[in-house]
N, C-alpha and C positions, 0 to 999 in steps of 0.2 A: 601620538597614540591614536589608533583607529578607534572609531566609535563602535560600540558593541551593537551588533545587528539586532533589529527589533524581532521580538519573538513571534512565531506564527500562532495561528488559532490553535493548532494542535499542541504546540509547547505550553501555551497559556492554560489550556484545558488540563494537560498533565500536571502542571504546577498546582493548579486550583484543587485537583483531586489528590495532590500529594503523591503521585505515582512516579517512582524513580525512573529517570531517563537521561540520556545523553544526546547532544545535538551535534551535527556535523555540517560544515559549510563546504561547498565545492564550486568550481567554476569561477568565472570572472565577474559575476554579479549582473551579467547582461540579461539574464532570464531566458537564455537560449536553451532549447531542449537538448538533453543528452540522453542516450539510451542507458538502460540499467547497468550494463556491463561497464560503460564509461564512468557512471557514477561510482560504482564499486571500486574501480581503479583509482578514481580521483580521491576517495576517502581511504583507500588502502585496506579494503576489507574483502574477504572471499565472496565470490559470486553466489554461493550457496546461502550466505548469511544475509544477503541484500535482497529485499523483496520489492516487487512492483504491484501496483493496485489496479486491477482491471474491472471495469463495469460492464455487465452483460444485461441483456433483457431476454425474457421467455414469456410464455403465455400467462404466467402469474405475476409478471412485473420485473423490475430491476433487482439485481443482486450483484454482490461484490466478491471478487476472488483475489486473494493475495498470494502470489507465487514467486519463487526464486527468479531473479532477473535473467538467469541463463536458461531457464526452462520455458516451455510453451504450454499454455493452458490447453488441456484436453477438453474440448467442449461437451463431449459425451460424459465424461466424468464430472464436469461442472454441472451439467443438467441433473445427473443422478444425485449428486450431493445436495442440490437445491430443491430436489423433489419436482423437477419440471421434466416435461417431455423433451424439450430442447432449449438451448440458450444460444445467443449470438452476441458478439461484441456490439455495444452501442456505437453509432457513428461518432467519430472524433468531434464533429461539429456540435454534438449534443452534450458533451462532457460538462461544460461549465453550467449549462441550463439545468442538468440533472443533479450534479454533485456540488456545484459552487467552486470547484477547482478547475485548473487548466491541465491539459496534456502535459505529463512530466511532473506535475505537482499534485497529483491525486493521492490522497491519504485515506485509509479506512476509518480514520478518526475525524469527526467534525464535518461530515457531509451535510448538505442542506437538510437531508431526510435520512433517517437510519434505515438502511436496506439490510436484508439478510446477508450475512458476510461469512465467507469460508476462507480459512487459511490452510495452505498446503501443509500436510502432515509432517513434511521434512523440517518445519519450524521447530518441532520438538527436539531436534538433534542439537540445538544450540541454547545456551542459557539466555541469550537475547537475539532479537532480529532487528534489522535496520530497514526502514521504509520512509517514504516521503513524509516530511513534516508539514506538507500542505502548500509548499512553494518550491518552484525550481531553484536549486542552489542550496536546499536545506534538507537534511535527513534526520531522523530521530531513531535512536536505539533503545529498546526496552524489552522487558521480559514477555514472552508469549503468554505466560500465566497471568500477567497483569492486563495484557491487550484483550484477551478473549472475553472476560466479563465486561470490560468497558464498552466493547462494541457489540456485545451479545453474539459473538462469533463462535464458529465451530471449526474443528480440524477435520480435514478431508483429503483424500487422494485426489489431486487435481491436475497433475502434469503428465505429459506424454513420456513414455519410456524412450531412451536412446536419445 
């Protein structure tokens, strides 16, 4: 019998706060990056329900955007949502230093510091959404209504049309 995988910081935090969630494992355990669509395919979930966590920086500092894996973040909409003149993606080399996570394993829950966080409004179309559990190879599924107060997040239109 295979050993049960060790829970991530995200899963432990959700357990501690007694927030209902499910976890998914994918990949071969190598920790190799997969893009969001590959992750959705690996866990058998629709692209619209699987979200990626993107970290940006603007004149007022860092902010986090959670958008469906098949969509692209609209930087103008992201800036507007975060009340900034403009935002840009942080360099990949800075992800770990800023968030404590690595590319492909970045979660809106449990970052080194709590940044203003915005979730694409399409998340409301689902009872639950799926996003990184804080480690490549692990995803967590939970209600947006439970996620928003946990991360002090807000819903906003964040993606490009078409």
